[in-house]
Structures are given as structure tokens and as C-alpha cells.
N, C-alpha and C positions, 0 to 999 in steps of 0.2 A: 645518459638524461634525456639529451638533445634528440637521438632519435627514436625514443620513445613518443616523446611529446610529437613529432614529425609519424609517427605509425599512428598514433590516437587521431591527427589533424586527418591524413591521407586517409583512415578508415570512416572517418564522420564526411568527407566528402564525397567519397565514392558511394556510399550510404545516401544520402542526402538527394544526390544528383539520379541514383539508378534504382530507387525504394520503387519506385513503381513498376518497374521492370522486372522486378526479383519476389515480388510479395508470393509468399506459398499459400493458399489457400485451399483448404481439405485436400492436398498431395496435387494441387493445380497450379500452374504460374499462371499468375495474371492473365497473361495474355488468350490463356485456355478457357479462362471463365466466361460463362452466359453472359451477354446484356440482355435485360430485358426490356421491353419496351416499355414506355409510360401510356396506360391505358387512358390516363385523363388529358392528356395534352391535345390542345387543339391546333399549337401551331406547329406551321410546317418544318421548326428546327427539330423536331421531335423526330423528324426523320434520321437523324443523324448521331441522336442521343440516346441514352438508356441507362438504367440503374444494374448493380450489380445485387445479389441477394446477401442475405446473411447466411448460417448453418441452420436455421426455423424459417429458410423460404422469405423472409419478409424484407420488403424492396428498402435498398440501404439511400436514403432521399437526400442525404447530403451533400450526396457527390454526385453530378451526373456524369456518364463516361460516354466520350465521343465515339461513337463506332469508325471512323476514317482512324485515328491513331491512339487509341484505347489509353488518349489523355483523362484524367480525372479534373473536371471544370465544378467550384462551388457553384450547388445550387441553391434557392433563398423562396423556390416560389414564385418566382418570374423566369424570361426566357433570356434576359438582357446578357446573360456572363457568356451563353451556350451560342447567342448570334455573335458575340464580341469574338469568342474562340474560334470559330467557322472565318468569321470576316479576315484574323490576322493570321491563322494558320492553315487554310484551309480556300484558297481565292477564288478555284473553279465552282466550289459547292458553292459558294457566297453567292457569286453572280447566278446560279442557278434560284437558292432562296431565295435570293431580290425579286427576280421575275416569278416565282409563287407566290411572293409577297403580292406584286402590283396586279395579280388575275384576282387574288382574294380579294383585295379593293377596289375593283372594277365590277365585281359582283358581290357590292353591299347591301348590309341591309337598309331598305328604304328609311327616308326622316319622319319622325313622327308628323312633319306638316305634311309631307307625301301621304302617308297612310291617311290622317284628318279629310284630304283632300279627295280622297277616293269613295269616302264614305255619303252614302245617300241621306237627306235628309229624314227626318221623322215626319209623320203622317199626325196632326191632332188629336185624330182619331185614335191612335194606334194605342195599344196596353202599356209600352214602352216609355210614350211620352207622358202618359197619365203616373207612370213608377216616378218618373223622374221631376213630375211636377209637384208631387207629393210629397217626395223626399225633398226638395229645394225647402216647402212650405214646414216642412216638420224640422227641418236646420233654422229657419228662424224661428219656431216654437220655442222649441227646445235651448237652442243657445241664446234666448233671446234679444236675438240680432233684428234691429231697426227694418221696415220693410224695403228701405233704399238700398239694403243690401245688393240685393237683384241687379242693381244698376251699377255697383262696383265691376272694375274693369277683371280683377281677379274671379269673382264670381264667375264674368262671362265667360271669360278664357275654359271655366272650370268646365261649365254645361255646353261649351261648344265641342271639347276632347269627348266628354260625355255620350253628347250625340249631337252632331250640328242641323 
């Protein structure tokens, strides 16, 4: 009896420790399966990860596959686990990933304030000016707002963003 339990324990340990390396899928070892690139991911971390497909050709998005070591990493819609895997298991690639992230931050999208400051003011005679004044009057009348609403901070900010 004791040896039978030992055999079971050993087989369980071997299976759990090596299951990733010995999965047979369509007569291929897991290391032979194609890793398909994530078509929608914008993060630089997707250079190192992809997904397997099932027999019907549908991406199995529950686990991302590391292209470097073929490890399965849980994926639930964000790249935190993927970045953590790269950081812990692939330090050189982690440095490259950090350098790419720094480049992305330097070429960032302008802030709302920067965009608003670049916009030229409307001419009082322009059609757009007339449309905004008409829309503001309509807002006051339809929502039964007091005329003083146009002096409120929120309304002034809205109009400045609509067109300074």
C-alpha cells in the first residue's frame, strides 16, 4: 500500500511540474504550437506574448503565452501579469521594455489644456459663434435655467472648451 501511494504522489508531482511541457495538442507538443500575436494590444509587452488557438481557430485568451519561455501567464484584460512575468523571469527583456515605455511617455498625447491653448478664438461674426450662442440660449430656455447661469464657473469652462 505504501508504495502505491508513493507512486501516485510521484506521478502527481511529475504531472503538475511538467504538464506545460508535455501537453499534446493535435499530435504536436506544446513547444511546437504556434503562438498567435494579439491583434488588438497596443502595449509593448505584446512583443513577448501571444495566444494559442483552439481546434476551431479561436484564440484562447484566458492565458497569454510567453514567446521567450512558453510559460502560460493568466490574462484577464490587462497586461500587469505579463509585465510581472517579464520582470521576474526575463530581466534583459524587462530593461528593453522599460526603455520602450519611457519612449512612449516622452511622445505622449497632449493634455486638454495644451490643446485648448492652441485653439484660436472665434470671431463674433462667425457661424460657429452664432451656433454656440443659440445653443446656450436654447439650454437656458428648455431647461428653465436663470440667465445668471452663463456667469457660473461650470458654464464658463464649458464654453471655453467649446470654443475659447
